[in-house]
N, C-alpha and C positions, 0 to 999 in steps of 0.2 A: 556420453553422459559420464562426469563424474560416478563412482561408486557410491550407493545410499549406503552405504555401512561406512564409509571416509565421514561426508557429510553426517551421518547420526552422532559421530564423535564428536565432532564440531559443534556441532548444538547442544551438547551437553555439556558445553562452557558457556554457550549463550542463552540457553533457557531459561526461566526465571527455574529458579530450585525450590524455592517451595512450591511454588505448585504441584514439578514434577516431582516432588519426596509425596505432598498429599497425594494426586492421584495412582500415584505407586500402592499407596496403603487401598487403595477403595476396588472392591468387585466390581463387576461390569454391571450390578445390576443397583448398587450405590451410585457408581460414577454417569448413571442415566441422568438422574434429577439435575446433577452439580454440573453437566453440559448442558442442559435445554431447561432455558429459564421460562416460568410461564409466557405464552403467545409463544413458542419454542424458540424464542432466541437464549441465548448461552450471558449469562451477566459475565460485567467486564473481571468480578474478581479469577474466572476461569478461562478468561483468553489464556491462549499461549502467548512468549514472547521472544521474538528475535531478532539481535541486532547485534552491529561488527563492533557498538563499543556500548559507553555509557549512554542515559538517556540525556538529551541535550533540553536546555532553559531557555527555549525560546521566548521572547519578551516582545508583545505584540505591539512594545510603543513605536519599535522601530521595524517591525518585521514587514520585507516588504517581498512579493511573489518574482521572480525574476521570467520572460520567455521571451527566448529570444534564439538565434542560431540563422538558418535559412526560411528568415520570415519578413515580409514586408513593413509589416508594423511592429516594433519590437515591444513589449508591454513590460509597466510596474505597477505593481498592482496590490493595494493595502487589502489586509484582513476584511474589513470593512467594506471594501470596493467587492471583495468575492463576496461576502455576504449577501451585497445586493443584488448579485445577478440569479437571474431567472435561475430554479430548485429543483431536484427530482429528488425523489426516495427509490433507491435497490433495494430488495431484499436477496441477501448473498450467501454464499459459505464461502470463510476466508479459509483455505487449507494450507499445512505445510505440506511440502513436496516427499520430506521425510518419513514423516507419520500422519498421514493424512485422517487418520480414523482419531488418534488423540487429539493433535494436533490440529485441533479445528474449532472454528466460532460460531454462531448462527447468527446474523446481525441485517441490519435495516441503515443503509448509508443515507444521509444526506447529503448533498453537495452540488458540485456545477457539471454539468455533462465535460465533459476536457474539451468535447467537440466545439462545444460553446468559447472557449477562453481558444484555443488552437484558429478556430474562424477569425474573431477577433484580430488573432495575431498573423492571420494571410501567411498560411507556410509558402514555398517555392514549390511551384508544381515538381519541381524534381525531388524533395522530401521524401526520408523512406525510414525514420526515425524521430519518436524523441524520447529523449534522455532526463528522468527526473535527477536530481542530484537535493537531496539530505542535509542536513543542517548537521548529522554525526558524521559525513562524507561518506555515507552509502551512495550508490547511484544502479538502474536499475532502465533500461530500457523495453521500449515497445514499438511496433511496427507503428507506422501512422496509421495503416487502416485498422488496427485492433484501437489506436489510440481516439479515433473518429468514430467507434463506435457508439449507440446513446445511452449507454448504460457502463461506460467508462468514466467513473466519475472524480471529481479532487473535491474528499469528502471532510465538512468539518461537523458533523455531527454522526454519532452513533445510535441507535435507538432513541433517538430524539432527543442526545443529552450531546453537550460538550463532549470532543473526543478527548478522553482520559491522557494527559503528557506523556505514559507511557507507548498509547498505543496511536501516535501520533501528532498532538495538539502541536498548531492550530491545526494543519491539515496535511491529508494524505493522498492515497490515490488509492481506489477499489477498481479491482480489473475481473468483475464476473468472468466465471467459468477458465481462469486460468490461477497458475497457483503463486501462495503466498510472497513469491519473495520479487516478483514486480509490483506490489500494493505497499509500495514506498511511502514511509512517514516522514513525517517532519520535512515538508517536503517545500524548499527555497529558491528552486530554478528548476523550468521545463528547456530544456534544449531543445529543436527542432536541425535534424543535419539530414544531407545529402550523402552521407559516408555512415556505412555499417559499422557503428560503433556501439561495443557491447555495454552493459552495466554490472555490478562487482560480480554476481552469482553468474552470469551468462558468459564472462572473461574466462571463470574455471571451468567452464566444459557446459555447462548448464543449459537446458533448451532457450534458445531467441526466442521460438513459440511456444512460448510454454503453455498451453493445453494441458488441464487436465487429465 
């Protein structure tokens, strides 16, 4: 795996500078109330932000989630169709692999189990990976067994509210018990493959099985 010191240097250029400056001026006793909102959830204003470029502006009027690759039934899903699917709520801690104490958020996701969407698409028996594509060009991969776990979610709400734009609106992945680089934001495509395709960070040496 690439040294965490290298990733930390990179993240300093990507993580919201105003948030980091604010955190840097606070002691541990002052930081705790900021990180943990009432009911144990982290307010959106205190979530960490890591991304490879600018925040894309996704227009719902022409938004489509494509599910394709090694599947029997490729899908083109609108946001409204996603909202109409069976949903679950999952309480989770999203954490950055580089600094899991400070770069973390406690959140309740609402969304569609990824397994439900994949079952609609009917993956090939030989499929081993699901690669997510984001509107900003980011990619992340999941082994299909992880994508099919019941609490791996295509989320459209956090803490009972629509996702903020900077945190993945209209939909993002939530992958409990795995590091934050698998939680792709602004997802526009899910590509099922029988090949060992790697996502952005995975191709740079980060763990393909990203368990915390």
